[in-house]
DSSP file (Angstrom, degrees, kcal/mol; ACC not computed):
  #  RESIDUE AA STRUCTURE BP1 BP2  ACC     N-H-->O    O-->H-N    N-H-->O    O-->H-N    TCO  KAPPA ALPHA  PHI   PSI    X-CA   Y-CA   Z-CA
    1    1 A M     >        0   0    0      0, 0.0     4,-2.2     0, 0.0     5,-0.2   0.000 360.0 360.0 360.0 -41.0    2.6    0.9   -8.5
    2    2 A K  H  >  +     0   0    0      1,-0.2     4,-2.3     2,-0.2     5,-0.1   0.905 360.0  48.8 -56.8 -42.8    0.5    3.7   -7.0
    3    3 A E  H  > S+     0   0    0      1,-0.2     4,-2.5     2,-0.2    -1,-0.2   0.874 107.5  55.0 -67.2 -35.3   -2.6    2.6   -8.8
    4    4 A L  H  > S+     0   0    0      2,-0.2     4,-2.2     1,-0.2     5,-0.2   0.938 110.8  44.5 -62.9 -47.7   -2.2   -1.0   -7.8
    5    5 A V  H  X S+     0   0    0     -4,-2.2     4,-2.9     1,-0.2     5,-0.2   0.909 113.5  51.5 -63.0 -42.8   -2.0   -0.1   -4.1
    6    6 A E  H  X S+     0   0    0     -4,-2.3     4,-2.8    -5,-0.2    -2,-0.2   0.935 110.2  48.5 -62.5 -45.4   -5.0    2.3   -4.4
    7    7 A V  H  X S+     0   0    0     -4,-2.5     4,-1.6     2,-0.2    -1,-0.2   0.943 114.7  44.0 -57.0 -52.5   -7.2   -0.3   -6.1
    8    8 A I  H  X S+     0   0    0     -4,-2.2     4,-0.9     1,-0.2     3,-0.2   0.928 115.1  48.6 -65.1 -44.7   -6.4   -3.0   -3.5
    9    9 A A  H >X S+     0   0    0     -4,-2.9     4,-1.6     1,-0.2     3,-0.7   0.905 110.0  51.4 -61.2 -41.5   -6.8   -0.6   -0.6
   10   10 A K  H 3< S+     0   0    0     -4,-2.8    -1,-0.2     1,-0.2    -2,-0.2   0.816 106.3  54.6 -68.0 -26.3  -10.1    0.8   -1.8
   11   11 A S  H 3< S+     0   0    0     -4,-1.6    -1,-0.2    -3,-0.2    -2,-0.2   0.706 112.1  45.1 -77.7 -17.7  -11.6   -2.7   -2.2
   12   12 A L  H << S+     0   0    0     -4,-0.9    -2,-0.2    -3,-0.7    -1,-0.2   0.779 100.6  73.5 -92.0 -25.9  -10.7   -3.6    1.4
   13   13 A V  S  < S-     0   0    0     -4,-1.6    27,-0.1     1,-0.1     6,-0.0  -0.377  70.4-133.4 -98.8 167.6  -11.9   -0.5    3.3
   14   14 A T  S    S+     0   0    0      1,-0.2     3,-0.1    -2,-0.1    -1,-0.1   0.829 103.4  44.6 -81.7 -35.9  -15.3    0.9    4.3
   15   15 A H    >   +     0   0    0      1,-0.2     3,-2.0    22,-0.1    22,-0.3  -0.655  63.0 167.8-111.4  76.6  -14.5    4.5    3.3
   16   16 A P  G >  S+     0   0    0      0, 0.0     3,-1.3     0, 0.0    -1,-0.2   0.758  72.3  70.3 -59.9 -24.0  -12.7    4.2   -0.2
   17   17 A D  G 3  S+     0   0    0      1,-0.3    -2,-0.0    -3,-0.1    -7,-0.0   0.706  96.0  53.2 -65.4 -22.3  -13.0    7.9   -0.7
   18   18 A Q  G <  S+     0   0    0     -3,-2.0     2,-0.4    -8,-0.1    -1,-0.3   0.344  77.9 115.8 -97.3   7.1  -10.4    8.5    2.1
   19   19 A V    <   +     0   0    0     -3,-1.3     2,-0.4    -4,-0.2    17,-0.2  -0.634  41.5 179.1 -75.4 124.1   -7.8    6.2    0.6
   20   20 A V  E     -A   35   0A   0     15,-2.8    15,-2.7    -2,-0.4     2,-0.5  -0.984  10.5-172.8-132.8 124.6   -4.7    8.3   -0.4
   21   21 A V  E     -A   34   0A   0     -2,-0.4     2,-0.4    13,-0.2    13,-0.2  -0.979   5.2-168.9-119.1 123.5   -1.5    6.9   -1.8
   22   22 A T  E     -A   33   0A   0     11,-2.0    11,-2.8    -2,-0.5     2,-0.5  -0.916   9.0-149.1-112.1 141.4    1.5    9.1   -2.3
   23   23 A E  E     +A   32   0A   0     -2,-0.4     2,-0.4     9,-0.2     9,-0.2  -0.948  15.0 179.0-118.5 126.4    4.5    8.1   -4.3
   24   24 A T  E     -A   31   0A   0      7,-2.9     7,-3.4    -2,-0.5     2,-0.5  -0.971  13.7-152.4-121.8 135.2    8.1    9.3   -3.6
   25   25 A E  E     +A   30   0A   0     -2,-0.4     2,-0.5     5,-0.2     5,-0.2  -0.950  14.5 176.8-116.3 126.5   11.1    8.3   -5.6
   26   26 A K  E >   -A   29   0A   0      3,-3.1     3,-4.2    -2,-0.5    -2,-0.0  -0.984  58.4 -66.4-125.6 116.8   14.5    8.2   -4.0
   27   27 A E  T 3  S-     0   0    0     -2,-0.5     0, 0.0     1,-0.3     0, 0.0  -0.167 122.0  -9.1  46.0-108.0   17.5    6.9   -6.0
   28   28 A N  T 3  S+     0   0    0     40,-0.1    41,-2.4    -3,-0.1     2,-0.4   0.099 123.2  84.3-105.1  16.8   16.7    3.2   -6.5
   29   29 A T  E <   -Ab  26  69A   0     -3,-4.2    -3,-3.1    39,-0.2     2,-0.5  -0.966  57.5-157.4-129.2 139.4   13.8    3.1   -4.2
   30   30 A L  E     -Ab  25  70A   0     39,-3.0    41,-2.6    -2,-0.4     2,-0.6  -0.960  13.3-158.8-111.1 122.2   10.1    3.9   -4.6
   31   31 A V  E     -Ab  24  71A   0     -7,-3.4    -7,-2.9    -2,-0.5     2,-0.6  -0.905   5.1-168.2-110.7 124.5    8.2    4.7   -1.4
   32   32 A L  E     -Ab  23  72A   0     39,-3.3    41,-3.1    -2,-0.6     2,-0.6  -0.938   5.6-160.3-109.4 117.9    4.4    4.4   -1.5
   33   33 A E  E     -Ab  22  73A   0    -11,-2.8   -11,-2.0    -2,-0.6     2,-0.6  -0.891   5.0-160.0-102.4 124.3    2.6    5.9    1.5
   34   34 A L  E     -Ab  21  74A   0     39,-3.3    41,-2.7    -2,-0.6     2,-0.4  -0.898   9.0-176.5-109.8 120.6   -0.8    4.6    2.1
   35   35 A R  E     +Ab  20  75A   0    -15,-2.7   -15,-2.8    -2,-0.6     2,-0.3  -0.954   8.0 169.2-118.1 135.8   -3.3    6.6    4.3
   36   36 A V        -     0   0    0     39,-0.7   -17,-0.1    -2,-0.4     5,-0.1  -0.856  46.4 -72.9-135.3 170.1   -6.8    5.4    5.2
   37   37 A A    >   -     0   0    0    -22,-0.3     3,-1.7    -2,-0.3     4,-0.4  -0.344  49.8-112.8 -64.6 149.8   -9.5    6.5    7.5
   38   38 A P  G >  S+     0   0    0      0, 0.0     3,-1.0     0, 0.0     4,-0.3   0.846 117.2  53.3 -60.1 -35.7   -8.6    5.7   11.3
   39   39 A D  G 3  S+     0   0    0      1,-0.2     4,-0.2     2,-0.1     3,-0.2   0.630 105.6  55.3 -78.3  -7.9  -11.5    3.1   11.5
   40   40 A D  G <> S+     0   0    0     -3,-1.7     4,-1.4     1,-0.1     3,-0.3   0.423  79.3  93.2 -98.0   1.6  -10.2    1.3    8.4
   41   41 A M  H <> S+     0   0    0     -3,-1.0     4,-2.2    -4,-0.4     5,-0.2   0.887  83.1  52.3 -58.5 -43.4   -6.7    0.8    9.7
   42   42 A G  H  > S+     0   0    0     -4,-0.3     4,-2.5     1,-0.2    -1,-0.2   0.831 107.6  52.9 -64.4 -34.1   -7.5   -2.7   11.1
   43   43 A K  H  4 S+     0   0    0     -3,-0.3    -1,-0.2    -4,-0.2    -2,-0.2   0.827 112.6  44.6 -73.2 -30.2   -8.9   -3.8    7.7
   44   44 A I  H  < S+     0   0    0     -4,-1.4    -2,-0.2    -3,-0.2    -1,-0.2   0.846 121.1  37.8 -85.1 -32.3   -5.7   -2.7    5.9
   45   45 A I  H  < S-     0   0    0     -4,-2.2     7,-1.9     6,-0.2     6,-0.9   0.937  95.3-169.1 -83.9 -49.8   -3.3   -4.3    8.5
   46   46 A G    ><  -     0   0    0     -4,-2.5     3,-1.8    -5,-0.2     2,-0.2  -0.077  41.4 -30.0  83.1 175.0   -5.4   -7.4    9.2
   47   47 A K  G >  S-     0   0    0      1,-0.3     3,-1.6     2,-0.2     4,-0.1  -0.469 135.1  -8.5 -67.1 128.8   -5.0  -10.0   12.0
   48   48 A Q  G 3  S-     0   0    0      1,-0.3    -1,-0.3    -2,-0.2    -2,-0.1   0.743 125.2 -69.1  56.3  25.3   -1.3  -10.2   12.9
   49   49 A G  G <> S+     0   0    0     -3,-1.8     4,-2.0    -7,-0.1    -1,-0.3   0.730  95.2 137.4  75.2  21.3   -0.4   -7.9    9.9
   50   50 A R  H <> S+     0   0    0     -3,-1.6     4,-2.3     2,-0.2    -4,-0.2   0.901  70.2  47.5 -74.7 -39.1   -1.4  -10.6    7.2
   51   51 A I  H  > S+     0   0    0     -6,-0.9     4,-2.6     2,-0.2    -5,-0.2   0.944 113.9  47.7 -66.8 -44.5   -3.2   -8.2    4.9
   52   52 A A  H  > S+     0   0    0     -7,-1.9     4,-2.5     1,-0.2    -2,-0.2   0.893 112.6  49.1 -61.6 -37.9   -0.4   -5.7    5.0
   53   53 A K  H  X S+     0   0    0     -4,-2.0     4,-2.0    -8,-0.3    -1,-0.2   0.886 111.5  48.8 -68.5 -40.0    2.2   -8.3    4.4
   54   54 A A  H  X S+     0   0    0     -4,-2.3     4,-2.4     2,-0.2    -2,-0.2   0.898 110.2  52.0 -66.3 -38.3    0.2   -9.7    1.4
   55   55 A L  H  X S+     0   0    0     -4,-2.6     4,-2.1     1,-0.2    -2,-0.2   0.945 111.2  47.1 -60.5 -49.1   -0.2   -6.2    0.0
   56   56 A R  H  X S+     0   0    0     -4,-2.5     4,-2.6     1,-0.2    -1,-0.2   0.875 110.2  53.3 -59.9 -38.4    3.6   -5.7    0.3
   57   57 A T  H  X S+     0   0    0     -4,-2.0     4,-2.5     2,-0.2     5,-0.2   0.934 108.9  48.7 -61.7 -46.3    4.3   -9.1   -1.3
   58   58 A I  H  X S+     0   0    0     -4,-2.4     4,-2.2     1,-0.2    -2,-0.2   0.925 112.8  46.5 -65.8 -39.2    2.1   -8.2   -4.3
   59   59 A V  H  X S+     0   0    0     -4,-2.1     4,-2.0     2,-0.2    -1,-0.2   0.933 110.9  53.6 -63.3 -45.3    3.7   -4.8   -4.8
   60   60 A K  H  < S+     0   0    0     -4,-2.6     4,-0.4     1,-0.2    -2,-0.2   0.907 110.5  47.3 -57.4 -44.8    7.2   -6.4   -4.5
   61   61 A V  H >< S+     0   0    0     -4,-2.5     3,-0.8     1,-0.2     4,-0.3   0.874 111.7  49.4 -67.4 -39.2    6.3   -9.0   -7.2
   62   62 A A  H >< S+     0   0    0     -4,-2.2     3,-0.6    -5,-0.2     4,-0.3   0.791 107.8  57.0 -66.4 -26.8    4.9   -6.3   -9.5
   63   63 A A  T 3X>S+     0   0    0     -4,-2.0     5,-0.9     1,-0.2     4,-0.9   0.547  79.8  86.9 -81.4  -8.7    8.1   -4.3   -9.0
   64   64 A T  T <45S+     0   0    0     -3,-0.8     3,-0.5    -4,-0.4    -1,-0.2   0.836  86.0  56.0 -63.3 -29.1   10.4   -7.0  -10.1
   65   65 A K  T <45S+     0   0    0     -3,-0.6    -1,-0.2    -4,-0.3    -2,-0.1   0.836 106.5  49.9 -70.4 -31.9   10.0   -5.8  -13.7
   66   66 A T  T  45S-     0   0    0     -3,-0.5    -1,-0.2    -4,-0.3    -2,-0.2   0.620  98.2-137.9 -83.6  -9.8   11.1   -2.2  -12.8
   67   67 A E  T  <5 +     0   0    0     -4,-0.9     2,-0.3    -3,-0.5    -3,-0.1   0.793  62.6 123.4  53.9  32.7   14.2   -3.4  -11.0
   68   68 A K      < -     0   0    0     -5,-0.9     2,-0.4   -38,-0.0    -1,-0.2  -0.882  69.1-113.8-118.5 152.6   13.5   -0.9   -8.2
   69   69 A K  E     -b   29   0A   0    -41,-2.4   -39,-3.0    -2,-0.3     2,-0.4  -0.716  33.6-158.1 -78.3 130.7   13.1   -1.5   -4.5
   70   70 A V  E     -b   30   0A   0     -2,-0.4     2,-0.4   -41,-0.2   -39,-0.2  -0.968   7.7-168.6-116.3 131.6    9.4   -0.7   -3.5
   71   71 A V  E     -b   31   0A   0    -41,-2.6   -39,-3.3    -2,-0.4     2,-0.6  -0.970   6.6-157.5-119.6 134.8    8.5    0.1    0.1
   72   72 A V  E     -b   32   0A   0     -2,-0.4     2,-0.5   -41,-0.2   -39,-0.2  -0.957  11.5-170.6-114.9 111.7    4.8    0.3    1.2
   73   73 A D  E     -b   33   0A   0    -41,-3.1   -39,-3.3    -2,-0.6     2,-0.7  -0.896  11.6-152.1-102.0 128.9    4.2    2.4    4.3
   74   74 A I  E     -b   34   0A   0     -2,-0.5     2,-0.3   -41,-0.2   -39,-0.2  -0.908  21.9-176.3-105.3 113.0    0.9    2.4    6.0
   75   75 A L  E      b   35   0A   0    -41,-2.7   -39,-0.7    -2,-0.7    -2,-0.0  -0.697 360.0 360.0-112.5 158.8    0.4    5.7    7.8
   76   76 A Q              0   0    0     -2,-0.3   -41,-0.1   -41,-0.1    -1,-0.1   0.437 360.0 360.0 -93.8 360.0   -2.5    6.9   10.1
């Protein structure tokens, strides 16, 4: 999952070298924290959060095989 989020995020931003994804596992939940450069936040979130929602949907679909809940947090 981490690699999936990283590849998608790097393709969207201006500074792909500053994309950092950390993965934390808690019981039945996998938490992915996405950090990007401050000027790339708008590109990751998108108008009215559409890009962020699409990213979370893609990850949720990919996670159905693992039977774990996956949460994508976008941090500054």
